[in-house]
C-alpha positions as CSV (number, residue, x, y, z in Angstrom):
1,X,0.5,0.0,-0.1
2,X,2.2,2.2,1.0
3,X,4.7,0.9,-2.0
4,X,3.0,3.6,-3.7
5,X,3.5,6.1,-1.6
6,X,6.8,5.5,-1.1
7,X,7.2,5.8,-5.3
8,X,6.9,9.6,-4.6
9,X,10.4,9.4,-2.3
10,X,12.9,7.9,-4.8
11,X,12.5,11.4,-7.0
12,X,14.0,13.3,-3.5
13,X,16.9,11.0,-3.6
14,X,18.7,12.7,-5.7
15,X,21.3,14.8,-3.1
16,X,24.1,16.0,-5.1
17,X,23.8,19.9,-6.1
18,X,22.3,21.0,-9.3
19,X,22.4,23.8,-11.7
20,X,19.5,22.7,-13.8
21,X,16.8,19.9,-13.8
22,X,18.0,16.3,-13.8
23,X,15.4,13.4,-15.5
24,X,15.9,9.7,-13.5
25,X,14.8,6.6,-13.7
26,X,13.7,4.7,-11.0
27,X,15.1,1.6,-10.8
28,X,12.6,-1.7,-10.2
29,X,15.5,-4.0,-9.0
30,X,16.3,-1.5,-6.0
31,X,13.4,0.3,-4.9
32,X,11.4,-1.2,-2.8
33,X,8.0,-0.2,-0.9
34,X,7.4,-2.0,2.5
35,X,4.3,-1.9,5.1
36,X,3.8,-2.4,9.3
37,X,0.2,-3.3,10.2
38,X,-1.3,-4.6,13.3
39,X,-3.4,-7.6,13.7
40,X,-5.5,-8.1,16.2
41,X,-3.4,-6.0,18.6
42,X,-1.7,-9.2,19.2
43,X,1.5,-8.9,16.1
44,X,2.6,-6.6,13.4
45,X,2.8,-7.8,10.3
46,X,5.8,-6.4,7.8
47,X,4.8,-6.8,4.0
48,X,6.1,-5.2,0.4
49,X,4.9,-4.4,-3.3
50,X,6.9,-3.9,-6.3
51,X,7.8,-0.8,-8.2
52,X,7.1,-1.2,-11.6
53,X,8.7,1.6,-13.0
54,X,8.5,5.6,-12.4
55,X,10.6,9.0,-13.0
56,X,12.1,11.7,-11.3
57,X,12.8,15.4,-12.6
58,X,15.0,16.6,-9.7
59,X,16.1,20.7,-9.6
60,X,17.4,21.7,-6.4
61,X,17.4,25.1,-7.8
62,X,14.8,26.1,-9.5
63,X,10.8,24.5,-8.7
64,X,10.5,22.1,-11.4
65,X,11.8,18.6,-9.1
66,X,8.5,16.2,-9.9
67,X,7.8,12.3,-9.5
68,X,5.3,9.3,-10.6
69,X,5.9,6.3,-9.5
70,X,3.9,3.3,-10.5
71,X,3.8,0.3,-8.1
72,X,2.2,-3.3,-9.1
73,X,-0.6,-4.3,-5.9
74,X,-0.4,-7.5,-7.2
75,X,2.9,-8.3,-6.3
76,X,2.0,-7.9,-2.5
77,X,4.0,-11.0,-0.3
78,X,3.7,-10.7,3.1
79,X,5.8,-14.6,3.2
80,X,2.3,-16.5,3.0
81,X,0.8,-17.4,0.4
82,X,-3.0,-18.2,1.2
83,X,-3.0,-14.9,3.1
84,X,-1.8,-12.9,0.1
85,X,-3.3,-14.5,-2.4
86,X,-6.8,-13.2,0.4
87,X,-4.9,-9.7,0.3
88,X,-4.6,-9.7,-4.0
89,X,-8.8,-11.0,-4.3
90,X,-10.7,-10.1,-1.8
91,X,-13.2,-7.2,-1.7
92,X,-11.9,-4.2,0.8
93,X,-8.4,-5.2,0.4
94,X,-6.5,-5.1,-2.8
95,X,-9.4,-6.4,-5.3
96,X,-6.4,-6.4,-8.1
97,X,-8.4,-7.6,-10.7
98,X,-10.5,-4.5,-10.6
99,X,-8.1,-2.0,-9.6
100,X,-4.4,-3.4,-10.7
101,X,-2.1,-0.6,-10.9
102,X,-1.5,1.9,-7.7
103,X,0.3,5.2,-8.0
104,X,2.1,8.5,-7.3
105,X,2.6,11.6,-8.1
106,X,3.9,14.4,-6.5
107,X,2.8,17.8,-6.3
108,X,5.3,19.8,-4.2
109,X,9.0,18.8,-3.0
110,X,10.8,20.6,-0.9
111,X,14.2,19.9,0.2
112,X,14.8,20.9,3.7
113,X,18.6,19.7,3.9
114,X,21.4,18.2,1.6
115,X,20.3,14.4,2.6
116,X,16.1,15.5,3.8
117,X,12.9,16.1,1.8
118,X,9.2,16.0,2.3
119,X,7.6,15.4,-0.7
120,X,3.6,15.8,-1.3
121,X,1.1,13.8,-3.9
122,X,-1.6,12.4,-4.4
123,X,-0.9,8.1,-4.6
124,X,-3.7,6.7,-6.2
125,X,-4.7,3.1,-4.8
126,X,-7.7,0.8,-4.5
127,X,-9.6,3.9,-7.3
128,X,-9.0,6.1,-4.9
129,X,-6.4,9.4,-4.7
130,X,-5.7,11.3,-1.8
131,X,-2.6,13.4,-0.6
132,X,-0.4,12.1,1.2
133,X,3.2,13.1,2.7
134,X,6.9,11.6,2.5
135,X,9.7,11.9,4.9
136,X,13.1,11.3,2.6
137,X,16.6,11.5,4.5
138,X,19.5,9.0,4.1
139,X,19.7,10.5,0.0
140,X,23.6,9.7,-1.6
141,X,24.0,9.9,-4.6
142,X,27.6,9.2,-6.8
143,X,29.0,7.7,-10.0
144,X,27.6,3.7,-9.8
145,X,30.5,1.6,-8.6
146,X,29.3,-1.4,-10.6
147,X,28.1,0.3,-13.7
148,X,30.2,3.8,-14.2
149,X,28.0,4.9,-17.2
150,X,25.7,5.9,-14.6
151,X,25.2,9.0,-12.3
152,X,23.2,7.0,-9.0
153,X,20.8,8.7,-6.6
154,X,19.7,6.2,-3.3
155,X,17.3,7.1,-0.3
156,X,14.7,5.8,1.7
157,X,11.4,7.6,2.7
158,X,7.9,7.4,5.5
159,X,5.0,8.1,5.5
160,X,1.9,6.8,7.4
161,X,-1.7,6.1,5.8
162,X,-5.5,4.8,6.7
163,X,-6.4,2.4,4.5
164,X,-10.0,2.9,4.7
165,X,-9.5,6.7,3.3
166,X,-8.5,4.4,0.1
167,X,-12.1,2.5,0.8
168,X,-9.8,-0.9,1.8
169,X,-11.3,-1.7,5.2
170,X,-11.0,-5.4,5.1
171,X,-11.5,-6.4,8.9
172,X,-11.3,-3.4,10.4
173,X,-10.3,-3.0,13.8
174,X,-8.9,-6.7,13.9
175,X,-6.4,-5.5,11.1
176,X,-5.7,-2.4,11.7
177,X,-6.4,0.6,9.4
178,X,-3.5,2.0,10.1
179,X,-0.5,1.6,7.9
180,X,3.3,2.3,8.5
181,X,5.3,2.4,5.2
182,X,8.4,2.6,4.3
183,X,10.5,2.8,1.2
184,X,14.0,1.9,-0.1
185,X,14.4,3.5,-3.6
186,X,17.5,4.0,-5.9
187,X,17.5,6.1,-9.4
188,X,20.0,6.4,-12.3
189,X,20.2,9.4,-15.4
190,X,23.3,8.8,-17.7
191,X,26.8,10.0,-16.7
192,X,28.3,12.7,-18.7
193,X,30.9,11.9,-17.7
194,X,31.8,8.4,-18.2
């Protein structure tokens, strides 16, 4: 769920000062949306969703910073196959046949420090769009040590949402309404010095 949220964070990940807007592509193989949700007041369930793609524009000197990210709700993985099928197909959970994609589109980006940012935008999940705020930190950018033809940025982000705001209200309050989302992301652009 939050993974979608996580997508916004990718945009904020670029930490190196820039003199002009730079466009990065999110690396789905190194970008993960993780979530935590309470179960019956007894334990905390952990899960993840796959990011399928996205673009971020980073403009530290101007106001054109922007991010768009997509996620695949059918990729939900909590480490238990039967529960994952239940989450994919049950009314009030993901219902992936009706809602096959999640998306985050930023509306504003504020750089709070060299390695921190606040990203606001619309998260669309389960056919509903709501505004969410991502707190981004640990932004690091450098020439990719394995693929020197790329300049890469990584970051972490987190937010909290209420799933009922998106019409995902199955089993509340036995399964908690509040969901904590954490995102780890990487994004790349060509290295002009390669």
